[in-house]
N, CA, C and O atoms as CSV, one atom per row, in Angstrom:
chain,resi,resn,atom,element,x,y,z
A,1,MET,N,N,96.754,142.379,85.354
A,1,MET,CA,C,96.962,143.538,84.307
A,1,MET,C,C,95.937,144.297,84.361
A,1,MET,O,O,94.860,143.903,84.808
A,2,ALA,N,N,96.158,145.586,83.874
A,2,ALA,CA,C,95.389,146.942,83.883
A,2,ALA,C,C,93.904,146.527,83.106
A,2,ALA,O,O,93.963,145.820,82.100
A,3,LEU,N,N,92.659,146.971,83.591
A,3,LEU,CA,C,91.455,146.688,82.966
A,3,LEU,C,C,91.524,147.245,81.670
A,3,LEU,O,O,91.429,146.488,80.703
A,4,HIS,N,N,91.690,148.579,81.496
A,4,HIS,CA,C,92.074,148.815,80.135
A,4,HIS,C,C,92.371,148.330,78.818
A,4,HIS,O,O,91.829,148.424,77.716
A,5,GLU,N,N,94.152,147.384,79.613
A,5,GLU,CA,C,94.786,146.796,78.570
A,5,GLU,C,C,94.299,145.475,78.104
A,5,GLU,O,O,94.575,145.026,76.992
A,6,ALA,N,N,93.460,144.772,79.113
A,6,ALA,CA,C,92.715,143.631,78.892
A,6,ALA,C,C,91.683,143.995,78.024
A,6,ALA,O,O,91.630,143.288,77.018
A,7,LEU,N,N,90.762,144.972,78.113
A,7,LEU,CA,C,89.987,145.377,77.250
A,7,LEU,C,C,90.174,145.319,75.709
A,7,LEU,O,O,89.511,144.845,74.786
A,8,LYS,N,N,91.596,146.136,75.828
A,8,LYS,CA,C,92.132,146.201,74.586
A,8,LYS,C,C,92.507,144.890,73.448
A,8,LYS,O,O,92.362,144.808,72.228
A,9,GLN,N,N,93.147,143.770,74.663
A,9,GLN,CA,C,93.657,142.628,74.034
A,9,GLN,C,C,92.209,141.765,73.531
A,9,GLN,O,O,92.208,140.985,72.578
A,10,VAL,N,N,91.231,142.018,74.216
A,10,VAL,CA,C,90.209,141.262,74.242
A,10,VAL,C,C,89.296,141.722,72.912
A,10,VAL,O,O,88.719,140.864,72.244
A,11,GLU,N,N,89.228,142.925,72.636
A,11,GLU,CA,C,88.665,143.636,71.469
A,11,GLU,C,C,89.510,143.342,70.132
A,11,GLU,O,O,89.045,143.515,69.005
A,12,ALA,N,N,90.909,142.841,70.419
A,12,ALA,CA,C,91.925,142.483,69.375
A,12,ALA,C,C,91.508,141.422,68.862
A,12,ALA,O,O,91.276,141.295,67.660
A,13,LEU,N,N,91.329,140.303,69.952
A,13,LEU,CA,C,91.002,138.785,69.868
A,13,LEU,C,C,89.658,138.496,69.336
A,13,LEU,O,O,89.307,137.369,68.987
A,14,GLU,N,N,88.628,139.959,69.263
A,14,GLU,CA,C,87.060,139.440,69.249
A,14,GLU,C,C,86.522,138.310,70.180
A,14,GLU,O,O,85.695,137.464,69.841
A,15,LEU,N,N,87.090,138.416,71.351
A,15,LEU,CA,C,86.726,137.729,72.552
A,15,LEU,C,C,85.818,138.599,73.460
A,15,LEU,O,O,85.536,139.765,73.183
A,16,ASP,N,N,85.384,137.953,74.555
A,16,ASP,CA,C,84.827,138.711,75.798
A,16,ASP,C,C,85.349,138.683,76.774
A,16,ASP,O,O,85.959,137.641,77.016
A,17,LEU,N,N,85.370,139.539,77.578
A,17,LEU,CA,C,86.180,139.592,79.307
A,17,LEU,C,C,85.321,139.227,80.413
A,17,LEU,O,O,84.537,139.937,81.043
A,18,VAL,N,N,85.644,137.809,80.564
A,18,VAL,CA,C,84.432,137.112,81.777
A,18,VAL,C,C,84.845,137.587,83.095
A,18,VAL,O,O,86.034,137.907,83.107
A,19,GLU,N,N,84.338,137.710,84.026
A,19,GLU,CA,C,84.715,137.720,85.281
A,19,GLU,C,C,84.416,136.315,85.929
A,19,GLU,O,O,83.252,135.936,85.802
A,20,VAL,N,N,85.183,135.576,86.527
A,20,VAL,CA,C,85.177,134.132,86.707
A,20,VAL,C,C,85.256,134.018,88.241
A,20,VAL,O,O,84.660,133.107,88.816
A,21,ALA,N,N,85.958,134.900,88.888
A,21,ALA,CA,C,85.994,134.632,90.451
A,21,ALA,C,C,85.923,136.248,90.879
A,21,ALA,O,O,86.940,136.939,90.832
A,22,PRO,N,N,84.498,136.843,91.344
A,22,PRO,CA,C,84.535,138.384,91.467
A,22,PRO,C,C,84.889,138.392,93.130
A,22,PRO,O,O,85.235,139.456,93.645
A,23,GLU,N,N,84.805,137.385,93.791
A,23,GLU,CA,C,85.173,137.499,95.401
A,23,GLU,C,C,86.579,137.680,95.557
A,23,GLU,O,O,86.981,138.394,96.476
A,24,ALA,N,N,87.510,137.035,94.648
A,24,ALA,CA,C,88.885,137.328,95.113
A,24,ALA,C,C,89.413,138.589,94.772
A,24,ALA,O,O,88.931,139.317,93.904
A,25,GLN,N,N,90.557,138.887,95.563
A,25,GLN,CA,C,91.153,140.280,95.133
A,25,GLN,C,C,92.529,140.204,94.677
A,25,GLN,O,O,93.463,139.631,95.239
A,26,PRO,N,N,92.537,140.810,93.664
A,26,PRO,CA,C,91.958,141.422,92.821
A,26,PRO,C,C,91.019,140.494,92.117
A,26,PRO,O,O,91.523,139.413,91.812
A,27,PRO,N,N,89.524,140.712,91.729
A,27,PRO,CA,C,88.790,140.149,90.861
A,27,PRO,C,C,89.554,139.337,89.574
A,27,PRO,O,O,90.291,139.938,88.792
A,28,VAL,N,N,89.229,137.674,89.456
A,28,VAL,CA,C,89.783,137.258,88.195
A,28,VAL,C,C,88.815,137.049,86.986
A,28,VAL,O,O,87.693,136.544,87.025
A,29,CYS,N,N,89.565,137.603,85.780
A,29,CYS,CA,C,88.805,137.609,84.904
A,29,CYS,C,C,89.388,136.840,83.723
A,29,CYS,O,O,90.607,136.820,83.551
A,30,ARG,N,N,88.586,136.238,82.945
A,30,ARG,CA,C,89.320,135.861,81.607
A,30,ARG,C,C,88.900,136.318,80.320
A,30,ARG,O,O,87.852,136.870,79.984
A,31,MET,N,N,89.969,135.968,79.621
A,31,MET,CA,C,89.308,136.160,77.636
A,31,MET,C,C,88.826,134.854,77.283
A,31,MET,O,O,89.536,133.849,77.247
A,32,MET,N,N,87.126,134.912,76.923
A,32,MET,CA,C,86.943,133.929,76.495
A,32,MET,C,C,85.569,134.321,75.437
A,32,MET,O,O,85.159,135.447,75.157
A,33,ASP,N,N,85.127,133.216,75.051
A,33,ASP,CA,C,83.795,133.606,73.912
A,33,ASP,C,C,82.866,133.226,74.990
A,33,ASP,O,O,82.959,132.112,75.506
A,34,TYR,N,N,81.942,134.110,75.379
A,34,TYR,CA,C,80.749,134.640,76.555
A,34,TYR,C,C,79.913,133.357,76.149
A,34,TYR,O,O,79.657,132.535,77.028
A,35,GLY,N,N,79.434,133.133,74.712
A,35,GLY,CA,C,78.355,132.200,74.175
A,35,GLY,C,C,78.883,131.056,74.640
A,35,GLY,O,O,78.215,130.402,75.441
A,36,LYS,N,N,80.065,130.636,74.265
A,36,LYS,CA,C,80.371,129.257,74.666
A,36,LYS,C,C,80.667,128.819,76.008
A,36,LYS,O,O,80.770,127.635,76.331
A,37,PHE,N,N,80.812,129.879,76.840
A,37,PHE,CA,C,80.875,129.755,78.482
A,37,PHE,C,C,79.540,129.563,78.977
A,37,PHE,O,O,79.302,128.824,79.932
A,38,ARG,N,N,78.651,130.218,78.344
A,38,ARG,CA,C,77.127,129.948,78.622
A,38,ARG,C,C,76.796,128.773,78.339
A,38,ARG,O,O,75.972,128.114,78.972
A,39,TYR,N,N,77.366,128.433,77.430
A,39,TYR,CA,C,76.740,126.920,76.746
A,39,TYR,C,C,77.091,125.765,77.876
A,39,TYR,O,O,76.333,124.957,78.413
A,40,GLU,N,N,78.518,125.976,78.047
A,40,GLU,CA,C,79.115,124.628,78.936
A,40,GLU,C,C,78.531,125.006,80.292
A,40,GLU,O,O,78.486,124.025,81.034
A,41,GLN,N,N,78.121,126.006,80.783
A,41,GLN,CA,C,77.670,126.182,82.118
A,41,GLN,C,C,76.273,125.495,82.007
A,41,GLN,O,O,76.060,124.756,82.969
A,42,LYS,N,N,75.488,125.532,81.294
A,42,LYS,CA,C,74.105,125.090,81.125
A,42,LYS,C,C,74.473,123.643,80.870
A,42,LYS,O,O,73.680,122.913,81.464
A,43,LYS,N,N,75.403,122.961,80.191
A,43,LYS,CA,C,75.553,121.655,79.824
A,43,LYS,C,C,76.000,120.936,81.191
A,43,LYS,O,O,75.701,119.749,81.318
A,44,LYS,N,N,76.806,121.688,82.378
A,44,LYS,CA,C,77.286,121.326,83.305
A,44,LYS,C,C,76.064,120.856,84.498
A,44,LYS,O,O,76.020,119.945,85.325
A,45,ALA,N,N,74.973,122.150,84.062
A,45,ALA,CA,C,74.081,122.039,85.040
A,45,ALA,C,C,73.175,121.113,85.064
A,45,ALA,O,O,72.805,120.631,86.135
A,46,HIS,N,N,72.552,120.623,83.584
A,46,HIS,CA,C,71.971,119.253,83.226
A,46,HIS,C,C,72.643,118.298,83.764
A,46,HIS,O,O,71.819,117.487,84.187
A,47,GLY,N,N,73.863,117.894,84.014
A,47,GLY,CA,C,74.455,116.623,84.438
A,47,GLY,C,C,74.435,115.709,83.383
A,47,GLY,O,O,73.727,115.937,82.402
A,48,PRO,N,N,75.124,114.703,83.459
A,48,PRO,CA,C,75.330,113.433,82.444
A,48,PRO,C,C,73.690,112.823,82.669
A,48,PRO,O,O,73.087,112.659,83.730
A,49,LYS,N,N,73.235,112.562,81.268
A,49,LYS,CA,C,71.883,111.812,81.272
A,49,LYS,C,C,72.389,110.621,81.412
A,49,LYS,O,O,73.532,110.223,81.189
A,50,LYS,N,N,71.161,109.899,81.921
A,50,LYS,CA,C,71.371,108.252,82.214
A,50,LYS,C,C,70.561,107.449,80.722
A,50,LYS,O,O,69.396,107.593,80.351
A,51,HIS,N,N,71.498,106.724,80.187
A,51,HIS,CA,C,70.998,106.099,79.050
A,51,HIS,C,C,70.493,104.522,79.710
A,51,HIS,O,O,71.209,103.618,80.140
A,52,THR,N,N,69.243,104.580,79.620
A,52,THR,CA,C,68.616,103.211,80.159
A,52,THR,C,C,68.281,102.441,78.805
A,52,THR,O,O,67.482,102.842,77.959
A,53,ILE,N,N,68.954,101.379,78.751
A,53,ILE,CA,C,68.855,100.763,77.651
A,53,ILE,C,C,67.978,99.494,78.001
A,53,ILE,O,O,68.463,98.582,78.670
A,54,VAL,N,N,66.800,99.459,77.578
A,54,VAL,CA,C,66.027,97.880,77.475
A,54,VAL,C,C,66.018,97.480,76.408
A,54,VAL,O,O,65.610,98.069,75.407
A,55,GLU,N,N,66.681,95.931,76.518
A,55,GLU,CA,C,67.100,95.249,75.721
A,55,GLU,C,C,66.189,94.245,75.536
A,55,GLU,O,O,66.123,93.316,76.341
A,56,ILE,N,N,65.394,94.325,74.462
A,56,ILE,CA,C,64.356,93.314,74.166
A,56,ILE,C,C,64.894,91.939,73.287
A,56,ILE,O,O,65.573,92.160,72.284
A,57,LYS,N,N,64.645,90.783,73.596
A,57,LYS,CA,C,65.157,89.532,72.502
A,57,LYS,C,C,64.084,89.152,72.010
A,57,LYS,O,O,62.993,89.075,72.574
A,58,GLU,N,N,64.422,88.838,70.673
A,58,GLU,CA,C,63.336,88.193,70.199
A,58,GLU,C,C,63.416,86.711,69.574
A,58,GLU,O,O,64.279,86.368,68.766
A,59,VAL,N,N,62.411,85.900,70.057
A,59,VAL,CA,C,62.701,84.375,69.670
A,59,VAL,C,C,61.765,84.329,68.376
A,59,VAL,O,O,60.767,85.049,68.380
A,60,LYS,N,N,61.977,83.692,67.503
A,60,LYS,CA,C,60.918,83.366,66.221
A,60,LYS,C,C,60.926,82.012,66.308
A,60,LYS,O,O,61.914,81.317,66.549
A,61,MET,N,N,59.681,81.598,66.083
A,61,MET,CA,C,59.341,80.124,65.435
A,61,MET,C,C,58.092,79.860,64.574
A,61,MET,O,O,57.065,80.537,64.615
A,62,GLY,N,N,58.312,78.782,63.784
A,62,GLY,CA,C,57.111,78.772,62.717
A,62,GLY,C,C,55.910,78.341,63.416
A,62,GLY,O,O,56.105,78.158,64.618
A,63,SER,N,N,54.694,78.120,63.001
A,63,SER,CA,C,53.677,77.929,63.339
A,63,SER,C,C,53.733,76.141,62.955
A,63,SER,O,O,52.604,75.650,62.981
A,64,ARG,N,N,54.478,75.477,62.728
A,64,ARG,CA,C,54.877,74.179,62.455
A,64,ARG,C,C,56.123,73.504,62.915
A,64,ARG,O,O,56.623,72.419,62.616
A,65,THR,N,N,56.540,74.612,63.862
A,65,THR,CA,C,57.950,74.024,64.651
A,65,THR,C,C,57.540,72.932,65.385
A,65,THR,O,O,56.425,72.767,65.880
A,66,ASP,N,N,58.843,71.922,65.447
A,66,ASP,CA,C,58.588,70.910,66.244
A,66,ASP,C,C,59.092,70.764,67.612
A,66,ASP,O,O,60.035,71.337,68.158
A,67,ARG,N,N,58.162,69.761,68.119
A,67,ARG,CA,C,58.127,69.931,69.829
A,67,ARG,C,C,59.561,70.432,70.336
A,67,ARG,O,O,59.816,71.456,70.969
A,68,HIS,N,N,60.667,69.151,69.760
A,68,HIS,CA,C,62.033,69.609,70.151
A,68,HIS,C,C,62.793,70.898,70.246
A,68,HIS,O,O,63.661,71.287,71.028
A,69,ASP,N,N,62.145,71.493,69.112
A,69,ASP,CA,C,62.875,72.946,68.737
A,69,ASP,C,C,62.184,73.873,69.596
A,69,ASP,O,O,62.715,74.863,70.099
A,70,VAL,N,N,60.743,73.454,69.780
A,70,VAL,CA,C,60.516,74.832,70.915
A,70,VAL,C,C,60.994,74.556,72.316
A,70,VAL,O,O,61.097,75.489,73.112
A,71,VAL,N,N,61.348,73.078,72.723
A,71,VAL,CA,C,61.528,72.728,73.969
A,71,VAL,C,C,63.517,73.717,74.223
A,71,VAL,O,O,64.137,74.232,75.153
A,72,HIS,N,N,63.686,73.518,73.075
A,72,HIS,CA,C,65.412,74.360,72.870
A,72,HIS,C,C,65.010,76.011,72.853
A,72,HIS,O,O,65.593,76.870,73.514
A,73,LYS,N,N,64.031,76.207,72.063
A,73,LYS,CA,C,63.914,77.950,72.361
A,73,LYS,C,C,63.278,78.541,73.789
A,73,LYS,O,O,63.376,79.672,74.266
A,74,VAL,N,N,62.606,77.384,74.282
A,74,VAL,CA,C,62.109,78.011,75.814
A,74,VAL,C,C,63.247,78.060,76.567
A,74,VAL,O,O,63.321,78.879,77.483
A,75,ARG,N,N,64.383,77.116,76.261
A,75,ARG,CA,C,65.645,76.906,77.162
A,75,ARG,C,C,66.131,78.563,77.004
A,75,ARG,O,O,66.553,79.194,77.973
A,76,ASN,N,N,66.008,79.116,75.717
A,76,ASN,CA,C,66.981,80.396,75.343
A,76,ASN,C,C,66.095,81.256,75.961
A,76,ASN,O,O,66.683,82.188,76.508
A,77,ILE,N,N,64.827,81.283,76.079
A,77,ILE,CA,C,63.782,82.577,76.667
A,77,ILE,C,C,64.032,82.252,78.134
A,77,ILE,O,O,63.758,83.119,78.963
A,78,ARG,N,N,64.480,81.196,78.493
A,78,ARG,CA,C,64.275,81.262,80.083
A,78,ARG,C,C,65.863,82.095,80.524
A,78,ARG,O,O,66.006,82.918,81.429
A,79,GLN,N,N,66.861,81.612,79.637
A,79,GLN,CA,C,68.138,82.343,79.897
A,79,GLN,C,C,68.217,83.850,79.766
A,79,GLN,O,O,68.978,84.595,80.383
A,80,PHE,N,N,67.292,84.183,78.845
A,80,PHE,CA,C,67.305,85.742,78.670
A,80,PHE,C,C,66.403,86.086,79.781
A,80,PHE,O,O,66.903,87.067,80.330
A,81,ILE,N,N,65.386,85.772,80.336
A,81,ILE,CA,C,64.476,86.047,81.479
A,81,ILE,C,C,65.186,86.421,82.611
A,81,ILE,O,O,64.997,87.468,83.231
A,82,GLU,N,N,66.391,85.160,83.009
A,82,GLU,CA,C,67.141,85.177,83.941
A,82,GLU,C,C,68.111,86.346,83.983
A,82,GLU,O,O,68.448,86.911,85.023
A,83,ARG,N,N,68.513,86.646,82.819
A,83,ARG,CA,C,69.444,87.995,83.012
A,83,ARG,C,C,68.745,89.281,83.077
A,83,ARG,O,O,69.318,90.367,82.991
A,84,GLY,N,N,67.207,89.082,83.266
A,84,GLY,CA,C,66.709,90.377,83.410
A,84,GLY,C,C,65.996,91.391,82.223
A,84,GLY,O,O,65.478,92.500,82.356
A,85,GLN,N,N,66.209,90.454,80.887
A,85,GLN,CA,C,65.665,90.805,79.656
A,85,GLN,C,C,64.482,90.629,79.458
A,85,GLN,O,O,63.948,89.569,79.784
A,86,ARG,N,N,63.836,91.588,78.904
A,86,ARG,CA,C,62.604,91.093,78.095
A,86,ARG,C,C,62.564,90.573,76.671
A,86,ARG,O,O,63.284,91.021,75.779
A,87,VAL,N,N,61.585,89.495,76.494
A,87,VAL,CA,C,61.625,88.586,75.443
A,87,VAL,C,C,60.272,88.932,74.763
A,87,VAL,O,O,59.207,89.053,75.368
A,88,LYS,N,N,60.483,89.098,73.207
A,88,LYS,CA,C,59.422,88.580,72.403
A,88,LYS,C,C,59.090,87.439,71.651
A,88,LYS,O,O,59.877,86.973,70.827
A,89,VAL,N,N,58.113,87.014,71.847
A,89,VAL,CA,C,58.043,85.497,71.277
A,89,VAL,C,C,57.079,85.635,70.038
A,89,VAL,O,O,55.883,85.904,70.153
A,90,SER,N,N,57.736,85.418,68.825
A,90,SER,CA,C,56.604,85.427,67.874
A,90,SER,C,C,56.830,84.183,67.095
A,90,SER,O,O,57.890,83.572,66.951
A,91,VAL,N,N,55.437,83.861,66.529
A,91,VAL,CA,C,55.144,82.684,65.912
A,91,VAL,C,C,55.034,83.275,64.475
A,91,VAL,O,O,54.396,84.322,64.366
A,92,PHE,N,N,55.558,82.748,63.418
A,92,PHE,CA,C,55.237,83.191,61.813
A,92,PHE,C,C,54.420,82.386,61.239
A,92,PHE,O,O,54.554,81.192,61.508
A,93,PHE,N,N,53.442,82.758,60.375
A,93,PHE,CA,C,52.457,82.051,59.281
A,93,PHE,C,C,53.157,81.929,58.030
A,93,PHE,O,O,53.876,82.877,57.716
A,94,ARG,N,N,53.071,80.810,57.157
A,94,ARG,CA,C,53.578,80.864,55.869
A,94,ARG,C,C,52.283,80.403,55.002
A,94,ARG,O,O,51.637,79.381,55.236
A,95,GLY,N,N,52.006,81.356,53.933
A,95,GLY,CA,C,51.076,80.774,53.100
A,95,GLY,C,C,49.681,80.874,53.850
A,95,GLY,O,O,49.246,81.800,54.535
A,96,ARG,N,N,49.083,79.608,53.512
A,96,ARG,CA,C,47.800,79.506,53.955
A,96,ARG,C,C,47.606,78.930,55.613
A,96,ARG,O,O,46.555,78.681,56.204
A,97,GLU,N,N,48.985,78.828,56.088
A,97,GLU,CA,C,48.888,78.939,57.446
A,97,GLU,C,C,47.999,79.736,58.461
A,97,GLU,O,O,47.421,79.351,59.477
A,98,ILE,N,N,48.084,81.186,57.760
A,98,ILE,CA,C,47.197,82.129,58.388
A,98,ILE,C,C,46.064,82.091,58.745
A,98,ILE,O,O,45.510,82.941,59.442
A,99,THR,N,N,45.525,80.976,58.254
A,99,THR,CA,C,44.094,80.846,58.434
A,99,THR,C,C,43.825,80.008,59.517
A,99,THR,O,O,42.738,79.646,59.966
A,100,HIS,N,N,44.890,79.763,59.853
A,100,HIS,CA,C,44.612,78.746,61.497
A,100,HIS,C,C,45.542,79.593,62.763
A,100,HIS,O,O,46.538,79.118,63.308
A,101,PRO,N,N,44.978,80.859,63.038
A,101,PRO,CA,C,45.756,81.046,64.144
A,101,PRO,C,C,45.843,80.615,65.410
A,101,PRO,O,O,46.704,80.991,66.205
A,102,GLU,N,N,44.916,79.776,65.653
A,102,GLU,CA,C,44.735,78.930,67.142
A,102,GLU,C,C,45.864,77.974,67.077
A,102,GLU,O,O,46.123,77.621,68.228
A,103,LEU,N,N,46.667,77.390,66.191
A,103,LEU,CA,C,48.108,76.945,66.158
A,103,LEU,C,C,49.120,77.773,66.964
A,103,LEU,O,O,49.641,77.330,67.987
A,104,GLY,N,N,49.344,78.831,66.530
A,104,GLY,CA,C,50.181,80.149,67.025
A,104,GLY,C,C,49.705,80.386,68.403
A,104,GLY,O,O,50.554,80.369,69.294
A,105,ARG,N,N,48.372,80.623,68.730
A,105,ARG,CA,C,48.195,80.597,70.223
A,105,ARG,C,C,48.277,79.342,71.229
A,105,ARG,O,O,48.582,79.531,72.407
A,106,GLN,N,N,48.021,78.172,70.780
A,106,GLN,CA,C,48.586,76.511,71.399
A,106,GLN,C,C,49.990,77.232,71.670
A,106,GLN,O,O,50.353,77.638,72.774
A,107,MET,N,N,50.732,77.325,70.456
A,107,MET,CA,C,52.163,77.179,70.809
A,107,MET,C,C,52.489,78.614,71.941
A,107,MET,O,O,53.149,78.538,72.978
A,108,LEU,N,N,52.018,79.503,71.551
A,108,LEU,CA,C,52.260,80.561,73.109
A,108,LEU,C,C,52.046,80.355,74.148
A,108,LEU,O,O,52.726,80.791,75.076
A,109,SER,N,N,50.924,79.551,74.285
A,109,SER,CA,C,50.240,79.346,75.454
A,109,SER,C,C,50.988,78.451,75.946
A,109,SER,O,O,51.285,78.604,77.130
A,110,GLY,N,N,51.563,77.177,75.185
A,110,GLY,CA,C,52.556,76.344,75.818
A,110,GLY,C,C,53.841,76.621,75.970
A,110,GLY,O,O,54.693,75.781,76.261
A,111,VAL,N,N,54.078,78.012,75.748
A,111,VAL,CA,C,55.258,78.498,76.208
A,111,VAL,C,C,55.440,79.224,77.304
A,111,VAL,O,O,56.360,79.147,78.119
A,112,VAL,N,N,54.386,80.037,77.284
A,112,VAL,CA,C,53.957,80.671,78.540
A,112,VAL,C,C,53.883,79.418,79.929
A,112,VAL,O,O,54.332,79.712,81.037
A,113,ASP,N,N,53.412,78.383,79.714
A,113,ASP,CA,C,53.045,77.186,80.657
A,113,ASP,C,C,54.829,76.908,81.198
A,113,ASP,O,O,55.152,76.788,82.380
A,114,GLN,N,N,55.630,76.860,80.225
A,114,GLN,CA,C,56.869,76.508,80.770
A,114,GLN,C,C,57.635,77.483,81.243
A,114,GLN,O,O,58.581,77.132,81.947
A,115,VAL,N,N,57.464,78.712,81.025
A,115,VAL,CA,C,58.300,79.845,81.868
A,115,VAL,C,C,57.387,80.582,82.894
A,115,VAL,O,O,57.859,81.526,83.528
A,116,GLN,N,N,56.192,80.215,83.065
A,116,GLN,CA,C,55.130,81.059,83.917
A,116,GLN,C,C,55.797,81.156,85.262
A,116,GLN,O,O,55.377,82.059,85.986
A,117,ASP,N,N,56.894,80.287,85.795
A,117,ASP,CA,C,57.483,80.747,86.993
A,117,ASP,C,C,58.317,81.395,87.430
A,117,ASP,O,O,58.576,81.506,88.628
A,118,ILE,N,N,59.107,82.154,86.136
A,118,ILE,CA,C,59.972,83.125,86.293
A,118,ILE,C,C,59.502,84.364,85.444
A,118,ILE,O,O,59.980,85.462,85.732
A,119,ALA,N,N,58.531,84.251,84.341
A,119,ALA,CA,C,57.906,85.402,83.676
A,119,ALA,C,C,56.623,85.209,83.892
A,119,ALA,O,O,55.983,84.303,84.426
A,120,LYS,N,N,56.219,86.699,83.147
A,120,LYS,CA,C,54.754,86.750,83.339
A,120,LYS,C,C,54.719,87.731,81.747
A,120,LYS,O,O,55.557,88.457,81.213
A,121,VAL,N,N,53.238,87.288,81.348
A,121,VAL,CA,C,53.154,87.904,80.018
A,121,VAL,C,C,52.633,89.677,80.077
A,121,VAL,O,O,51.571,90.150,80.483
A,122,ASP,N,N,53.557,90.198,79.640
A,122,ASP,CA,C,53.365,91.592,79.326
A,122,ASP,C,C,52.421,91.930,78.622
A,122,ASP,O,O,51.397,92.441,79.077
A,123,ILE,N,N,52.641,91.681,77.334
A,123,ILE,CA,C,51.462,91.866,76.162
A,123,ILE,C,C,51.416,90.487,75.641
A,123,ILE,O,O,52.349,89.804,75.218
A,124,ALA,N,N,49.937,90.146,75.767
A,124,ALA,CA,C,49.150,89.273,75.023
A,124,ALA,C,C,49.401,88.535,73.567
A,124,ALA,O,O,49.861,89.177,72.623
A,125,PRO,N,N,49.126,87.396,73.479
A,125,PRO,CA,C,49.577,87.377,71.942
A,125,PRO,C,C,48.414,88.230,71.012
A,125,PRO,O,O,47.211,88.295,71.266
A,126,ARG,N,N,49.012,88.757,70.055
A,126,ARG,CA,C,47.950,89.295,69.162
A,126,ARG,C,C,48.588,89.080,67.815
A,126,ARG,O,O,49.745,88.668,67.736
A,127,LEU,N,N,47.870,89.346,66.769
A,127,LEU,CA,C,48.113,88.975,65.401
A,127,LEU,C,C,48.783,90.296,64.930
A,127,LEU,O,O,48.267,91.413,64.895
A,128,GLU,N,N,50.002,89.943,64.586
A,128,GLU,CA,C,50.842,91.435,63.434
A,128,GLU,C,C,50.924,90.902,62.280
A,128,GLU,O,O,51.754,90.017,62.071
A,129,GLY,N,N,50.053,91.354,61.290
A,129,GLY,CA,C,50.196,90.987,59.819
A,129,GLY,C,C,50.385,89.357,59.793
A,129,GLY,O,O,49.396,88.671,60.050
A,130,ARG,N,N,51.746,88.669,59.460
A,130,ARG,CA,C,51.716,87.337,59.419
A,130,ARG,C,C,52.285,86.597,60.383
A,130,ARG,O,O,52.701,85.448,60.234
A,131,SER,N,N,52.316,87.333,61.522
A,131,SER,CA,C,52.961,86.645,62.398
A,131,SER,C,C,52.086,87.124,64.035
A,131,SER,O,O,51.567,88.238,64.104
A,132,MET,N,N,52.039,86.389,64.948
A,132,MET,CA,C,51.607,86.423,66.065
A,132,MET,C,C,52.837,86.519,67.356
A,132,MET,O,O,53.796,85.771,67.547
A,133,ALA,N,N,52.504,87.427,67.932
A,133,ALA,CA,C,53.342,87.821,68.920
A,133,ALA,C,C,53.140,88.483,70.356
A,133,ALA,O,O,52.568,89.553,70.564
A,134,MET,N,N,53.782,87.553,71.414
A,134,MET,CA,C,53.461,88.189,72.759
A,134,MET,C,C,54.726,88.952,73.233
A,134,MET,O,O,55.647,89.126,72.435
A,135,LEU,N,N,54.804,89.425,74.536
A,135,LEU,CA,C,56.063,89.951,75.388
A,135,LEU,C,C,55.881,89.257,76.666
A,135,LEU,O,O,54.811,89.037,77.234
A,136,LEU,N,N,57.084,88.937,77.051
A,136,LEU,CA,C,57.425,88.461,78.232
A,136,LEU,C,C,58.431,89.265,79.102
A,136,LEU,O,O,59.467,89.657,78.566
A,137,THR,N,N,58.179,89.548,80.476
A,137,THR,CA,C,59.286,90.389,81.351
A,137,THR,C,C,59.388,89.101,82.786
A,137,THR,O,O,58.633,88.251,83.259
A,138,PRO,N,N,60.663,89.562,83.031
A,138,PRO,CA,C,60.746,88.670,84.300
A,138,PRO,C,C,59.719,89.209,85.347
A,138,PRO,O,O,59.126,90.284,85.255
A,139,LYS,N,N,59.607,88.341,86.308
A,139,LYS,CA,C,58.489,88.660,87.410
A,139,LYS,C,C,59.418,89.260,88.674
A,139,LYS,O,O,58.878,89.618,89.721
């Protein structure tokens, strides 16, 4: 198509005439919205973005949780760690139990002792409101 005809059509459609292959004989042009074309080129240049999702599993227990229940929760923690997931272990306190945070520390240190062969403590036990929490990561 002749250049002047192409320019008339582009003007009528309110588009832009964009040269896409200048090396070709004759050069190849396309009718398109140039702003949209630039946006798509910029998007292609950045490429697909990686979405790394770090999943943190949380295991909660009370300050008076029975030993048998703790063993069961430790089994779940081991499964999560073996899958490569991070685990937040938290002990919550009800009512006046908050006056004895050493019970929560003992419980969390017992959990650490049971999983120390496959996990390490990333964030040490600390009091957060009415609960005490720590973060375990795979070794």
